C-alpha positions as semicolon CSV with decimal commas, in nm:
position;residue;x (nm);y (nm);z (nm)
1;M;10,348;8,759;12,025
2;D;10,004;8,929;12,215
3;I;9,705;9,122;12,084
4;N;9,903;9,386;12,125
5;D;10,142;9,324;11,929
6;L;9,858;9,236;11,652
7;R;9,681;9,542;11,663
8;A;10,006;9,748;11,651
9;I;10,052;9,527;11,279
10;V;9,706;9,576;11,166
11;T;9,727;9,948;11,260
12;V;10,051;10,013;11,052
13;L;9,908;9,812;10,768
14;S;9,610;10,008;10,744
15;F;9,793;10,344;10,756
16;V;10,031;10,218;10,482
17;S;9,768;10,165;10,262
18;F;9,583;10,472;10,337
19;V;9,899;10,646;10,207
20;G;9,947;10,401;9,916
21;I;9,607;10,498;9,827
22;W;9,612;10,875;9,887
23;V;9,921;10,918;9,679
24;W;9,749;10,685;9,408
25;A;9,453;10,925;9,396
26;W;9,666;11,269;9,345
27;S;9,891;11,114;9,112
28;R;9,928;11,347;8,879
29;K;9,944;11,062;8,574
30;N;9,560;11,029;8,742
31;R;9,431;11,395;8,712
32;E;9,292;11,391;8,330
33;R;9,124;11,073;8,412
34;F;8,972;11,153;8,716
35;E;8,848;11,488;8,567
36;E;8,691;11,324;8,278
37;A;8,502;11,129;8,535
38;A;8,415;11,395;8,743
39;Q;8,235;11,577;8,430
40;L;8,015;11,198;8,349
41;P;7,720;11,356;8,546
42;F;7,701;11,656;8,343
43;R;7,760;11,536;8,008
44;S;7,380;11,512;7,836
45;E;7,405;11,295;7,504
């Protein structure tokens, strides 16, 4: 195993992590929570 193999593995793991976070962020079950969090700056008490 040389440095290029390690670089390829890190690249693939980074891409898989990115896709996982993207899927989590756009999940329908998280939409309501994110919409509520987006409105926090506009609420006045």
